[in-house]
C-alpha positions as a printed Julia matrix, in Angstrom:
226×3 Matrix{Float64}:
  9.47    8.0   -26.14
  9.1     4.25  -26.59
 12.63    3.0   -27.4
 13.79    2.67  -23.83
 17.14    1.12  -22.98
 16.79   -1.76  -20.5
 19.66   -3.55  -18.78
 18.75   -7.1   -17.76
 20.97   -8.87  -15.21
 20.15  -12.59  -15.02
 22.6   -15.49  -14.75
 20.15  -18.17  -15.91
 20.91  -18.14  -19.64
 17.61  -19.61  -20.83
 15.51  -17.26  -18.72
 17.64  -14.31  -19.77
 17.08  -15.03  -23.47
 13.33  -15.52  -23.0
 12.94  -12.26  -21.07
 15.14  -10.42  -23.57
 12.91  -11.6   -26.43
  9.75  -10.43  -24.68
 11.27   -7.06  -23.81
 12.52   -6.5   -27.36
  9.04   -7.22  -28.73
  7.98   -3.99  -27.0
 10.53   -2.06  -29.07
 12.99   -1.63  -26.22
 16.76   -1.93  -26.55
 17.89   -4.71  -24.21
 21.42   -5.42  -23.02
 21.96   -8.56  -20.94
 24.49   -9.4   -18.24
 25.05  -12.79  -16.59
 27.01  -11.58  -13.57
 27.09   -8.63  -11.22
 30.64   -7.55  -11.98
 29.88   -6.8   -15.64
 26.64   -5.06  -14.65
 28.47   -2.7   -12.28
 30.89   -1.78  -15.08
 27.9    -0.75  -17.24
 26.21    1.54  -14.7
 27.64    4.67  -16.31
 25.86    3.76  -19.56
 22.73    5.06  -17.78
 19.92    2.89  -19.17
 16.33    3.87  -18.5
 15.7     0.77  -16.38
 17.51   -2.11  -14.69
 15.91   -5.54  -14.25
 18.11   -7.16  -11.65
 18.28  -10.68  -10.24
 19.44  -10.93   -6.63
 21.38  -14.21   -6.85
 24.32  -13.55   -9.16
 27.87  -14.92   -9.42
 30.48  -12.49   -8.14
 28.89   -9.22   -7.1
 25.36  -10.04   -5.9
 22.19   -8.13   -6.73
 22.17   -6.15   -3.5
 25.65   -4.8    -4.22
 24.71   -4.0    -7.81
 21.58   -2.17   -6.62
 23.64   -0.15   -4.14
 26.09    0.82   -6.89
 23.26    1.82   -9.26
 21.68    4.08   -6.66
 25.05    5.63   -5.76
 25.38    6.76   -9.4
 21.87    8.19   -9.75
 18.26    7.21   -9.33
 17.67    4.91  -12.3
 14.6     2.72  -11.63
 15.22   -0.93  -10.76
 12.97   -4.0   -10.78
 14.33   -6.66   -8.41
 13.68  -10.35   -9.14
 14.46  -13.26   -6.83
 13.7   -16.92   -6.1
 14.98  -16.82   -2.52
 13.18  -15.76    0.68
 10.56  -13.66   -1.06
  9.39  -11.52    1.86
 12.92  -10.78    3.08
 14.24   -9.97   -0.4
 11.24   -7.78   -1.15
 11.65   -5.72    2.01
 15.44   -5.42    1.76
 15.29   -4.56   -1.92
 12.68   -1.86   -1.47
 14.5    -0.42    1.53
 17.67   -0.19   -0.57
 15.87    1.71   -3.32
 14.43   -0.8    -5.77
 11.23    0.43   -7.4
  9.43   -2.9    -7.82
  9.88   -6.56   -6.96
  8.95   -9.74   -8.79
  9.22  -13.22   -7.24
 10.3   -16.23   -9.31
  8.72  -18.05  -10.97
  6.75  -15.46  -12.92
  5.26  -15.18  -16.37
  7.24  -13.01  -18.82
  4.01  -11.11  -19.52
  3.88  -10.07  -15.86
  7.36   -8.6   -16.13
  6.29   -6.69  -19.25
  3.27   -5.26  -17.44
  5.37   -4.22  -14.45
  8.01   -2.72  -16.72
  5.5    -0.7   -18.73
  3.89    0.62  -15.57
  7.21    1.63  -14.03
  8.51    3.29  -17.2
  5.26    5.24  -17.54
  5.41    6.29  -13.9
  9.02    7.42  -14.1
  9.22    8.9   -17.6
  5.6     9.76  -18.38
  3.37    8.7   -21.23
  0.33    9.95  -23.08
 -0.78   13.37  -24.3
 -2.03   14.65  -20.95
  1.21   13.85  -19.17
  3.3    15.55  -21.86
  2.0    19.05  -21.25
  4.19   21.35  -19.19
  2.81   22.64  -15.92
  3.31   26.22  -14.74
  2.82   26.77  -11.02
  4.02   29.69   -8.92
  6.84   30.45  -11.36
  7.98   26.84  -11.54
  7.95   25.2   -14.99
  7.39   21.45  -14.59
  8.17   19.24  -17.59
  6.76   15.7   -17.13
  8.47   14.34  -20.26
 11.93   15.69  -19.5
 11.24   15.19  -15.78
 12.66   18.6   -14.92
 11.55   21.56  -12.84
 12.84   25.04  -13.68
 12.64   27.77  -11.05
 12.18   31.07  -12.87
 13.43   32.93   -9.79
 16.48   30.73   -9.38
 19.46   29.43  -11.36
 19.03   28.25  -14.94
 19.78   24.65  -13.97
 16.78   22.46  -13.09
 15.84   21.98   -9.45
 17.79   19.0    -8.09
 15.05   16.43   -7.45
 15.35   12.69   -6.87
 13.15   10.27   -8.81
 10.68    9.93   -5.94
 10.54   13.7    -5.35
  9.83   14.16   -9.06
  7.15   11.44   -8.98
  5.46   13.19   -6.05
  5.51   16.57   -7.81
  4.09   15.1   -11.02
  1.29   13.34   -9.12
  0.22   16.33   -7.03
  0.65   19.07   -9.66
 -1.0    16.94  -12.34
 -4.29   17.5   -10.51
 -3.94   20.73   -8.54
 -6.42   20.89   -5.67
 -7.06   17.14   -5.56
 -6.35   15.47   -2.22
 -4.25   12.31   -2.34
 -4.11    9.88    0.56
 -0.78    8.58    1.77
 -1.78    5.16    0.41
 -2.38    6.61   -3.07
  0.92    8.46   -2.98
  2.79    5.33   -1.9
  1.25    3.25   -4.7
  2.15    5.86   -7.32
  5.65    6.77   -6.08
  6.87    3.5    -4.57
  4.65    0.94   -6.3
  2.16   -1.64   -5.1
  4.77   -3.83   -3.41
  6.03   -1.21   -0.96
  6.03   -2.53    2.6
  7.73    0.33    4.45
  6.34    3.03    6.68
  4.04    5.8     5.47
  6.52    8.2     7.04
  8.5     7.85    3.8
  5.82   10.04    2.19
  6.3    12.73    4.83
 10.07   12.65    4.31
  9.73   13.18    0.55
  7.18   15.98    1.09
  9.56   17.67    3.53
 12.38   17.57    0.99
 10.16   18.88   -1.82
  8.98   21.78    0.35
 12.6    22.71    1.01
 13.58   22.54   -2.67
 10.38   24.17   -4.04
  9.27   26.58   -1.29
  6.73   28.48   -3.41
  4.63   25.38   -4.08
  1.69   25.37   -1.66
  1.84   21.72   -0.61
 -0.9    21.38    1.98
 -1.01   18.7     4.68
 -4.38   17.06    5.28
 -3.88   15.67    8.76
 -4.76   12.03    9.11
 -5.19   11.68    5.33
 -2.51   12.94    2.96
 -1.52   15.93    0.85
 -2.59   18.19   -2.0
 -1.11   21.06   -3.98
 -3.07   24.31   -4.18
 -2.88   26.78   -7.03
 -1.68   29.65   -4.85
């Protein structure tokens, strides 16, 4: 899938039009908003990605981010020209998936966007194959996990739980450090505690108990075939 739907929330008209042009060159469908109130009204449209400025008239970016995450786990790239370190930490703690400080080159946003979309939705022939493990059917493209011993509905996983499963089951037996897991699941700009990895692992173990998710003390985790 390449025709992703991107919602861009930016009140600087010139910057918004420039970024929209660059995003559309990638074949993506881009809808722009110049204030937070209109963006909140469009959350139920469920785009594939939000690119969200923090400083907005009316409802600010933090409130928009909170509303987005309350309605699901759609990935969000936060952008800001204010206190960069504070905004980065607060944004990531509230659930944003990446952060970009103004001023930035439009090409940098494109690179970050491509990387995040690939991480969340999958890309390439290898990632498209379905994975069968201990009677779980894992679909990287549809981002679903079916438990053949459970209900017909997919296992209820958050975006980060799904990212973790795709990383570890994509290379069964390979050990991943906590640092590698953080970079893949949270992105390079994550500044929180490594305990976040342990929390996601704990939730995955509860939701997918037949997956042998082994702890490598002092290092990280790996999934074994049985």
